[in-house]
FIVOKOL-155250 format. One record per residue (C-alpha): x, y, z; chain; residue in three letters. Coordinates in Angstrom, 2 decimals. Layout:
x->X, y->Y, z->Z, chain->A, res->ALA
...
***
This chain:
x->10.15, y->-74.86, z->-21.61, chain->A, res->MET
x->9.27, y->-75.78, z->-17.89, chain->A, res->HIS
x->10.77, y->-77.78, z->-15.76, chain->A, res->GLY
x->7.68, y->-79.46, z->-14.77, chain->A, res->THR
x->6.59, y->-80.11, z->-18.09, chain->A, res->THR
x->9.78, y->-82.24, z->-18.61, chain->A, res->LEU
x->9.56, y->-83.71, z->-15.41, chain->A, res->LYS
x->6.06, y->-85.03, z->-16.28, chain->A, res->VAL
x->7.81, y->-86.37, z->-19.56, chain->A, res->GLN
x->10.20, y->-88.08, z->-18.00, chain->A, res->HIS
x->7.50, y->-89.63, z->-14.95, chain->A, res->GLY
x->5.57, y->-90.83, z->-18.29, chain->A, res->LEU
x->8.62, y->-92.15, z->-19.97, chain->A, res->THR
x->10.32, y->-93.98, z->-16.76, chain->A, res->GLY
x->7.05, y->-95.74, z->-16.18, chain->A, res->TYR
x->6.76, y->-96.88, z->-19.66, chain->A, res->VAL
x->10.55, y->-98.14, z->-19.40, chain->A, res->ILE
x->9.66, y->-99.82, z->-15.95, chain->A, res->GLU
x->7.39, y->-102.00, z->-17.33, chain->A, res->LYS
x->9.10, y->-102.10, z->-20.84, chain->A, res->ASN
x->12.06, y->-104.09, z->-19.01, chain->A, res->ILE
x->10.23, y->-105.91, z->-16.52, chain->A, res->GLU
x->11.18, y->-109.48, z->-16.45, chain->A, res->GLY
x->14.12, y->-109.23, z->-18.91, chain->A, res->LEU
x->17.69, y->-110.76, z->-18.40, chain->A, res->ASP
x->21.18, y->-109.79, z->-19.87, chain->A, res->HIS
x->20.18, y->-112.62, z->-22.59, chain->A, res->GLU
x->16.89, y->-110.59, z->-23.62, chain->A, res->ASP
x->18.85, y->-107.57, z->-23.72, chain->A, res->SER
x->20.77, y->-108.30, z->-26.84, chain->A, res->LEU
x->18.26, y->-110.44, z->-28.58, chain->A, res->THR
x->19.10, y->-109.02, z->-32.19, chain->A, res->GLN
x->16.16, y->-107.11, z->-33.81, chain->A, res->PRO
x->16.46, y->-108.41, z->-37.71, chain->A, res->GLN
x->17.61, y->-107.36, z->-40.22, chain->A, res->PRO
x->19.19, y->-105.12, z->-38.40, chain->A, res->GLY
x->18.77, y->-102.34, z->-35.51, chain->A, res->GLY
x->19.82, y->-101.83, z->-31.83, chain->A, res->ASN
x->19.35, y->-104.53, z->-29.09, chain->A, res->CYS
x->17.22, y->-103.50, z->-25.94, chain->A, res->ALA
x->20.85, y->-103.53, z->-23.65, chain->A, res->ASN
x->21.93, y->-100.82, z->-26.14, chain->A, res->TRP
x->19.01, y->-99.18, z->-26.24, chain->A, res->VAL
x->18.89, y->-98.93, z->-22.26, chain->A, res->LEU
x->22.08, y->-98.09, z->-22.25, chain->A, res->GLY
x->21.66, y->-95.25, z->-24.67, chain->A, res->HIS
x->18.79, y->-93.79, z->-22.71, chain->A, res->ILE
x->20.65, y->-93.97, z->-19.33, chain->A, res->VAL
x->23.68, y->-91.91, z->-20.62, chain->A, res->SER
x->21.77, y->-89.36, z->-22.26, chain->A, res->ALA
x->19.69, y->-89.32, z->-18.81, chain->A, res->ARG
x->23.72, y->-89.11, z->-17.19, chain->A, res->SER
x->24.04, y->-85.88, z->-19.63, chain->A, res->THR
x->20.80, y->-84.66, z->-18.20, chain->A, res->ALA
x->21.30, y->-84.57, z->-14.98, chain->A, res->LEU
x->24.59, y->-82.71, z->-15.31, chain->A, res->GLY
x->22.87, y->-79.98, z->-16.97, chain->A, res->LEU
x->20.27, y->-80.19, z->-14.12, chain->A, res->VAL
x->22.98, y->-79.41, z->-11.80, chain->A, res->GLY
x->23.26, y->-83.26, z->-10.70, chain->A, res->LYS
x->25.50, y->-85.41, z->-10.24, chain->A, res->THR
x->25.56, y->-87.56, z->-13.99, chain->A, res->PRO
x->25.51, y->-91.04, z->-13.44, chain->A, res->ILE
x->28.88, y->-92.61, z->-14.26, chain->A, res->ALA
x->31.74, y->-91.31, z->-16.58, chain->A, res->ALA
x->30.40, y->-90.13, z->-19.81, chain->A, res->PRO
x->33.36, y->-93.23, z->-20.80, chain->A, res->GLU
x->31.15, y->-95.83, z->-19.36, chain->A, res->THR
x->28.43, y->-95.24, z->-22.15, chain->A, res->PHE
x->31.03, y->-95.75, z->-24.99, chain->A, res->ALA
x->29.86, y->-98.55, z->-26.79, chain->A, res->ALA
x->25.82, y->-96.74, z->-26.44, chain->A, res->TYR
x->27.01, y->-94.15, z->-29.05, chain->A, res->GLY
x->25.49, y->-94.45, z->-32.56, chain->A, res->ASN
x->27.01, y->-98.14, z->-33.45, chain->A, res->SER
x->24.68, y->-101.19, z->-32.78, chain->A, res->PRO
x->26.04, y->-103.67, z->-29.68, chain->A, res->ILE
x->27.13, y->-106.87, z->-31.68, chain->A, res->LYS
x->28.56, y->-109.08, z->-29.42, chain->A, res->SER
x->27.99, y->-109.69, z->-25.18, chain->A, res->GLU
x->31.79, y->-108.56, z->-24.47, chain->A, res->ALA
x->30.25, y->-104.75, z->-25.64, chain->A, res->SER
x->27.96, y->-104.91, z->-23.52, chain->A, res->ALA
x->26.98, y->-103.52, z->-20.07, chain->A, res->LEU
x->25.21, y->-106.14, z->-17.89, chain->A, res->PRO
x->21.40, y->-105.66, z->-18.20, chain->A, res->TRP
x->21.12, y->-105.41, z->-14.57, chain->A, res->ASN
x->24.09, y->-102.70, z->-13.79, chain->A, res->GLU
x->21.89, y->-100.64, z->-16.71, chain->A, res->LEU
x->18.91, y->-100.94, z->-15.15, chain->A, res->VAL
x->19.69, y->-100.19, z->-11.71, chain->A, res->GLU
x->22.12, y->-96.94, z->-13.44, chain->A, res->MET
x->18.38, y->-96.20, z->-14.99, chain->A, res->PHE
x->16.35, y->-96.15, z->-11.79, chain->A, res->ARG
x->19.35, y->-94.44, z->-9.62, chain->A, res->LYS
x->19.02, y->-91.75, z->-12.26, chain->A, res->ALA
x->14.91, y->-91.09, z->-11.82, chain->A, res->GLN
x->15.06, y->-89.12, z->-8.81, chain->A, res->LYS
x->17.83, y->-86.79, z->-8.92, chain->A, res->PRO
x->16.73, y->-86.18, z->-12.69, chain->A, res->LEU
x->13.44, y->-84.93, z->-11.03, chain->A, res->GLU
x->14.35, y->-83.31, z->-8.18, chain->A, res->GLU
x->16.39, y->-81.58, z->-10.76, chain->A, res->GLY
x->13.87, y->-80.24, z->-13.22, chain->A, res->LEU
x->12.17, y->-79.08, z->-10.30, chain->A, res->ASP
x->14.34, y->-76.95, z->-9.17, chain->A, res->SER
x->15.89, y->-75.76, z->-12.53, chain->A, res->ILE
x->14.90, y->-71.74, z->-12.82, chain->A, res->THR
x->13.87, y->-69.84, z->-15.86, chain->A, res->ASP
x->17.20, y->-68.75, z->-16.58, chain->A, res->ASP
x->19.22, y->-71.47, z->-15.91, chain->A, res->THR
x->17.12, y->-73.00, z->-19.03, chain->A, res->MET
x->17.48, y->-70.53, z->-21.75, chain->A, res->SER
x->21.27, y->-70.58, z->-20.66, chain->A, res->GLN
x->23.24, y->-72.03, z->-24.59, chain->A, res->PRO
x->23.40, y->-75.36, z->-24.40, chain->A, res->ALA
x->27.10, y->-76.93, z->-23.86, chain->A, res->PRO
x->26.17, y->-78.65, z->-27.32, chain->A, res->PHE
x->23.44, y->-79.68, z->-29.63, chain->A, res->SER
x->22.77, y->-82.94, z->-31.19, chain->A, res->PRO
x->21.07, y->-81.34, z->-33.87, chain->A, res->THR
x->23.33, y->-79.03, z->-34.36, chain->A, res->GLY
x->21.21, y->-75.95, z->-34.15, chain->A, res->ASN
x->23.54, y->-72.98, z->-33.02, chain->A, res->PRO
x->20.85, y->-71.82, z->-31.05, chain->A, res->ASP
x->20.23, y->-74.59, z->-28.54, chain->A, res->GLU
x->19.53, y->-73.75, z->-24.58, chain->A, res->THR
x->19.98, y->-75.69, z->-21.72, chain->A, res->ILE
x->15.95, y->-75.88, z->-22.29, chain->A, res->GLY
x->15.19, y->-77.17, z->-25.54, chain->A, res->SER
x->17.93, y->-79.29, z->-25.09, chain->A, res->LEU
x->16.42, y->-80.77, z->-22.14, chain->A, res->LEU
x->13.35, y->-81.18, z->-24.22, chain->A, res->ALA
x->15.45, y->-83.02, z->-27.24, chain->A, res->ALA
x->16.55, y->-85.85, z->-24.42, chain->A, res->ILE
x->12.92, y->-85.55, z->-23.21, chain->A, res->ALA
x->11.40, y->-86.50, z->-26.69, chain->A, res->PHE
x->14.92, y->-88.93, z->-27.24, chain->A, res->HIS
x->13.85, y->-90.62, z->-24.29, chain->A, res->GLU
x->10.22, y->-91.73, z->-25.24, chain->A, res->ALA
x->11.55, y->-92.67, z->-28.70, chain->A, res->TYR
x->13.53, y->-94.88, z->-27.63, chain->A, res->HIS
x->10.80, y->-95.87, z->-24.60, chain->A, res->ALA
x->8.46, y->-97.66, z->-27.53, chain->A, res->GLY
x->11.48, y->-99.32, z->-28.93, chain->A, res->GLN
x->12.23, y->-100.86, z->-25.87, chain->A, res->LEU
x->8.54, y->-102.33, z->-25.66, chain->A, res->GLY
x->9.16, y->-103.49, z->-29.50, chain->A, res->LEU
x->12.29, y->-105.56, z->-28.33, chain->A, res->LEU
x->10.47, y->-106.94, z->-25.44, chain->A, res->ARG
x->8.44, y->-108.74, z->-28.11, chain->A, res->ARG
x->10.80, y->-110.26, z->-29.91, chain->A, res->LEU
x->13.13, y->-111.23, z->-27.14, chain->A, res->ALA
x->9.77, y->-113.61, z->-26.29, chain->A, res->GLY
x->7.97, y->-111.66, z->-23.84, chain->A, res->ARG
x->3.98, y->-111.09, z->-23.68, chain->A, res->GLU
x->3.50, y->-106.47, z->-24.11, chain->A, res->GLY
x->3.14, y->-105.30, z->-21.24, chain->A, res->VAL
x->1.60, y->-101.93, z->-22.36, chain->A, res->MET
x->-1.71, y->-102.76, z->-23.52, chain->A, res->LYS
x->-4.90, y->-99.85, z->-23.97, chain->A, res->GLY
x->-7.96, y->-100.36, z->-20.86, chain->A, res->PRO
x->-10.33, y->-102.66, z->-22.24, chain->A, res->GLU
x->-7.45, y->-105.23, z->-22.70, chain->A, res->ALA
x->-6.26, y->-104.59, z->-19.04, chain->A, res->ALA
x->-9.96, y->-105.16, z->-17.69, chain->A, res->THR
x->-9.74, y->-108.87, z->-19.91, chain->A, res->ALA
***
């Protein structure tokens, strides 16, 4: 696993996330998919929480204390009271991009091969490198969800193929 590869992956997902959150407001972010699932506010907060963890893994300062993201664990946000303001989540996401890329640029093979502090899959052989790869995949998964949630909030889709972009 190479930091440069992970940097490219986070750059791509960062681009997709930026496009999918463009123009959304707090009310849009709380639109609940039916019959169930997570709203855009939860998805972006969940991504930011994972990025904050990734920052610590690459030797950078996390965006916020873990308790900031208590509402963004496994249960959907059901009320506005438990959601962070959308603009705050967007700002935290943007604030994390450059330090994450810098950390991935400078991470060593030795650091990547060290045991991870935890494993979301229960892998006893989890390394920092494999955990960072899992975080990159996780982010890509949720980046696509933001595209669907954008449409559910009544906004036009923004990720278009080359022929649609020129039409």
